[in-house]
NUDRENKOL-716997 format. One record per residue (C-alpha): z, y, x; residue number from 1. Coordinates in Angstrom, 3 decimals. Layout:
<gupas>
{gupa {Z; Y; X}; NUM} ...
</gupas>
This chain:
<gupas>
{gupa {44.130; -42.585; 22.057}; 1} {gupa {44.863; -43.841; 18.406}; 2} {gupa {48.195; -43.340; 18.646}; 3} {gupa {47.281; -39.688; 19.346}; 4} {gupa {45.276; -38.918; 16.527}; 5} {gupa {47.717; -41.169; 14.259}; 6} {gupa {50.548; -37.842; 15.269}; 7} {gupa {47.984; -35.171; 14.323}; 8} {gupa {47.225; -34.367; 10.111}; 9} {gupa {43.683; -32.953; 10.337}; 10} {gupa {43.485; -29.182; 9.550}; 11} {gupa {47.060; -29.381; 9.264}; 12} {gupa {49.056; -26.167; 10.758}; 13} {gupa {51.462; -26.197; 13.434}; 14} {gupa {54.888; -24.492; 14.158}; 15} {gupa {55.324; -24.177; 17.836}; 16} {gupa {58.213; -26.749; 17.628}; 17} {gupa {56.214; -28.810; 15.541}; 18} {gupa {53.244; -29.025; 17.876}; 19} {gupa {55.505; -29.902; 21.358}; 20} {gupa {57.488; -32.327; 19.648}; 21} {gupa {53.754; -33.834; 18.772}; 22} {gupa {52.968; -33.362; 22.452}; 23} {gupa {55.824; -34.874; 23.776}; 24} {gupa {55.120; -37.828; 21.935}; 25} {gupa {51.405; -38.626; 22.916}; 26} {gupa {50.922; -41.345; 25.154}; 27} {gupa {51.599; -40.141; 28.561}; 28} {gupa {49.034; -40.371; 31.576}; 29} {gupa {49.915; -40.706; 35.035}; 30} {gupa {50.113; -37.356; 35.864}; 31} {gupa {52.029; -34.658; 34.763}; 32} {gupa {49.788; -32.918; 32.230}; 33} {gupa {49.353; -29.368; 31.929}; 34} {gupa {50.236; -27.557; 28.673}; 35} {gupa {47.677; -25.097; 28.078}; 36} {gupa {47.191; -22.709; 25.006}; 37} {gupa {43.775; -21.482; 23.613}; 38} {gupa {43.548; -18.377; 21.506}; 39} {gupa {40.768; -17.432; 20.113}; 40} {gupa {40.516; -13.386; 18.528}; 41} {gupa {38.403; -11.561; 15.978}; 42} {gupa {37.237; -8.587; 17.980}; 43} {gupa {34.611; -7.622; 19.882}; 44} {gupa {34.782; -8.040; 23.645}; 45} {gupa {31.949; -5.780; 23.571}; 46} {gupa {34.141; -2.805; 22.737}; 47} {gupa {36.001; -1.548; 26.167}; 48} {gupa {38.560; -0.533; 23.841}; 49} {gupa {39.262; -3.532; 22.381}; 50} {gupa {39.857; -5.618; 25.252}; 51} {gupa {42.746; -7.584; 25.198}; 52} {gupa {44.531; -7.780; 28.918}; 53} {gupa {48.347; -7.687; 29.689}; 54} {gupa {50.707; -9.791; 31.951}; 55} {gupa {54.143; -11.324; 31.118}; 56} {gupa {56.716; -13.279; 33.132}; 57} {gupa {57.185; -17.072; 31.457}; 58} {gupa {60.536; -17.877; 31.131}; 59} {gupa {60.391; -21.060; 32.465}; 60} {gupa {57.360; -20.918; 34.959}; 61} {gupa {54.382; -22.649; 34.903}; 62} {gupa {55.477; -25.642; 37.243}; 63} {gupa {52.428; -25.547; 39.042}; 64} {gupa {53.272; -23.653; 42.778}; 65} {gupa {51.052; -21.246; 43.294}; 66} {gupa {49.406; -20.164; 46.569}; 67} {gupa {49.694; -16.468; 47.516}; 68} {gupa {47.313; -14.481; 49.448}; 69} {gupa {48.917; -10.775; 50.125}; 70} {gupa {46.477; -8.261; 51.796}; 71} {gupa {49.528; -5.893; 53.897}; 72} {gupa {50.194; -4.127; 57.177}; 73} {gupa {53.307; -3.386; 59.236}; 74} {gupa {56.647; -3.195; 56.986}; 75} {gupa {54.949; -4.049; 54.221}; 76} {gupa {53.088; -6.980; 56.120}; 77} {gupa {57.044; -8.157; 57.011}; 78} {gupa {58.154; -8.249; 53.941}; 79} {gupa {55.382; -10.218; 52.534}; 80} {gupa {56.315; -13.079; 55.093}; 81} {gupa {59.840; -12.877; 54.347}; 82} {gupa {59.035; -13.278; 50.770}; 83} {gupa {57.477; -16.326; 50.895}; 84} {gupa {53.515; -15.682; 50.817}; 85} {gupa {51.286; -18.108; 52.201}; 86} {gupa {48.576; -15.728; 53.572}; 87} {gupa {49.230; -12.052; 54.678}; 88} {gupa {46.674; -10.135; 57.402}; 89} {gupa {44.490; -7.329; 56.493}; 90} {gupa {40.984; -6.618; 57.402}; 91} {gupa {40.672; -9.951; 59.638}; 92} {gupa {40.698; -12.126; 56.513}; 93} {gupa {37.659; -10.474; 55.094}; 94} {gupa {34.981; -11.769; 56.819}; 95} {gupa {36.595; -15.885; 56.090}; 96} {gupa {36.979; -14.708; 52.422}; 97} {gupa {33.459; -13.396; 52.320}; 98} {gupa {31.977; -17.192; 53.922}; 99} {gupa {33.835; -18.525; 50.566}; 100} {gupa {37.272; -19.763; 51.369}; 101} {gupa {39.542; -19.139; 48.367}; 102} {gupa {42.163; -21.531; 48.851}; 103} {gupa {44.909; -19.319; 46.393}; 104} {gupa {45.722; -18.667; 43.354}; 105} {gupa {46.582; -15.067; 43.371}; 106} {gupa {46.460; -12.272; 45.648}; 107} {gupa {48.141; -9.148; 46.617}; 108} {gupa {47.474; -5.837; 48.254}; 109} {gupa {48.562; -2.643; 49.254}; 110} {gupa {47.156; 0.438; 47.850}; 111} {gupa {45.866; 1.592; 51.188}; 112} {gupa {43.992; -1.637; 51.638}; 113} {gupa {41.989; -1.957; 48.076}; 114} {gupa {39.148; -0.170; 49.951}; 115} {gupa {38.163; -3.108; 51.892}; 116} {gupa {39.793; -5.631; 49.336}; 117} {gupa {37.650; -4.139; 47.233}; 118} {gupa {34.720; -5.362; 48.957}; 119} {gupa {35.442; -8.854; 47.712}; 120} {gupa {34.538; -8.022; 44.190}; 121} {gupa {31.671; -10.473; 43.886}; 122} {gupa {33.796; -13.084; 45.448}; 123} {gupa {37.482; -12.613; 44.019}; 124} {gupa {36.096; -11.068; 40.365}; 125} {gupa {34.346; -13.966; 38.993}; 126} {gupa {37.370; -15.564; 39.928}; 127} {gupa {39.936; -13.700; 38.509}; 128} {gupa {41.326; -13.416; 41.844}; 129} {gupa {40.932; -9.250; 42.102}; 130} {gupa {44.170; -8.064; 42.735}; 131} {gupa {44.775; -5.170; 40.054}; 132} {gupa {47.337; -1.948; 39.091}; 133} {gupa {47.326; -2.527; 35.432}; 134} {gupa {48.279; -6.295; 36.694}; 135} {gupa {50.815; -5.288; 39.715}; 136} {gupa {49.458; -6.619; 41.934}; 137} {gupa {48.415; -3.372; 43.768}; 138} {gupa {51.591; -2.167; 45.191}; 139} {gupa {53.794; -1.146; 47.998}; 140} {gupa {56.497; -3.442; 46.801}; 141} {gupa {54.645; -6.969; 47.517}; 142} {gupa {58.354; -8.159; 47.568}; 143} {gupa {58.988; -7.945; 43.825}; 144} {gupa {55.507; -8.891; 42.790}; 145} {gupa {55.416; -11.640; 45.304}; 146} {gupa {58.884; -12.982; 43.277}; 147} {gupa {57.611; -12.332; 39.934}; 148} {gupa {54.395; -14.532; 40.433}; 149} {gupa {56.402; -17.332; 41.867}; 150} {gupa {59.400; -17.629; 39.043}; 151} {gupa {56.186; -17.677; 36.367}; 152} {gupa {54.399; -14.226; 36.121}; 153} {gupa {51.159; -14.556; 34.706}; 154} {gupa {47.677; -12.275; 33.814}; 155} {gupa {46.404; -12.740; 30.137}; 156} {gupa {42.782; -11.345; 29.320}; 157} {gupa {40.475; -11.780; 27.270}; 158} {gupa {37.063; -12.964; 28.186}; 159} {gupa {33.861; -11.935; 27.093}; 160} {gupa {33.649; -14.998; 24.114}; 161} {gupa {36.547; -13.106; 22.912}; 162} {gupa {39.138; -15.867; 24.143}; 163} {gupa {41.774; -16.778; 25.973}; 164} {gupa {42.740; -20.290; 27.355}; 165} {gupa {45.962; -20.281; 29.752}; 166} {gupa {48.635; -23.161; 30.732}; 167} {gupa {51.959; -22.965; 29.978}; 168} {gupa {54.149; -25.195; 31.456}; 169} {gupa {53.884; -28.589; 32.494}; 170} {gupa {54.764; -31.533; 29.769}; 171} {gupa {57.181; -32.803; 31.629}; 172} {gupa {59.002; -29.875; 30.895}; 173} {gupa {62.212; -29.669; 27.896}; 174} {gupa {60.726; -29.429; 24.614}; 175} {gupa {62.657; -26.096; 24.410}; 176} {gupa {61.609; -24.875; 27.591}; 177} {gupa {57.784; -25.235; 26.562}; 178} {gupa {58.385; -23.520; 23.228}; 179} {gupa {60.022; -20.686; 24.875}; 180} {gupa {57.023; -19.634; 27.237}; 181} {gupa {54.807; -20.353; 24.344}; 182} {gupa {56.645; -18.002; 22.228}; 183} {gupa {56.542; -15.531; 25.113}; 184} {gupa {53.087; -15.211; 25.622}; 185} {gupa {52.233; -14.979; 22.207}; 186} {gupa {54.391; -12.571; 21.609}; 187} {gupa {53.065; -10.873; 24.688}; 188} {gupa {49.252; -10.791; 23.215}; 189} {gupa {50.555; -8.906; 20.034}; 190} {gupa {52.057; -6.374; 21.874}; 191} {gupa {48.588; -5.789; 23.747}; 192} {gupa {46.851; -5.653; 20.364}; 193} {gupa {44.335; -2.886; 20.954}; 194} {gupa {44.823; 0.355; 18.561}; 195} {gupa {40.721; -0.281; 17.666}; 196} {gupa {41.308; -3.771; 16.758}; 197} {gupa {41.026; -4.072; 12.840}; 198} {gupa {41.479; -7.483; 10.479}; 199} {gupa {42.900; -10.328; 12.083}; 200} {gupa {43.120; -9.876; 15.391}; 201} {gupa {44.166; -12.700; 16.694}; 202} {gupa {42.088; -15.595; 14.872}; 203} {gupa {43.006; -19.202; 16.173}; 204} {gupa {45.876; -20.505; 18.407}; 205} {gupa {45.652; -23.788; 19.912}; 206} {gupa {47.882; -25.774; 22.270}; 207} {gupa {47.128; -28.771; 24.315}; 208} {gupa {47.415; -31.314; 26.983}; 209} {gupa {45.392; -31.608; 29.698}; 210} {gupa {44.364; -35.140; 28.362}; 211} {gupa {46.251; -34.789; 24.867}; 212} {gupa {45.236; -33.797; 20.742}; 213} {gupa {44.806; -30.034; 20.658}; 214} {gupa {46.671; -28.651; 17.129}; 215} {gupa {47.004; -25.453; 15.520}; 216} {gupa {48.883; -23.298; 15.550}; 217} {gupa {49.816; -20.332; 13.095}; 218} {gupa {48.053; -16.833; 14.602}; 219} {gupa {50.924; -15.344; 13.398}; 220} {gupa {53.498; -16.858; 15.411}; 221} {gupa {54.742; -14.304; 17.582}; 222} {gupa {53.813; -11.271; 15.786}; 223} {gupa {55.719; -8.166; 16.929}; 224} {gupa {54.529; -5.961; 14.062}; 225} 
</gupas>
């Protein structure tokens, strides 16, 4: 790994383009690494009016094939199957999930079934899989929701440590695609700045690959205000 560290200047803050160039030059393992971004915020995560949350459609997707579970009945169920959902059903799925089955990456539900889906909060909540109107995953337009998720729509949400961690593509992506994805995410995060947030807001941003070095970006990259 010495070659990796020779590429990185200690304490330097990089532009998105510079960081991606270094990540692409670093020695590659035998698998296609995920390019990850870690953001730390200078706000109080305990204050509900300072929560940072939103969704964004990454222009080049995440590179990950996601398994979709859709809770729907009738016409919406038919539409979900036609749109390519991996699992579709209603109340009959509840016992299976309550028993620990979570072999899926995202969940969509029609509003009429949210009373039942809400009972799965203990299982889905901690895994970040609970559908929500804000994320666009509680909807009657299941076709659109499925299409957006498969194209690269991701949800970002600040955790209890005031951090956000998210995959923004694969190392095999062209450099310009990774740059576009990272910039699109940063712009969305700046647009999601709560009105109650004061001071620096976005304290630090670091981009890395699964096995590669972490590179600090200028937190103002993508700032829209």
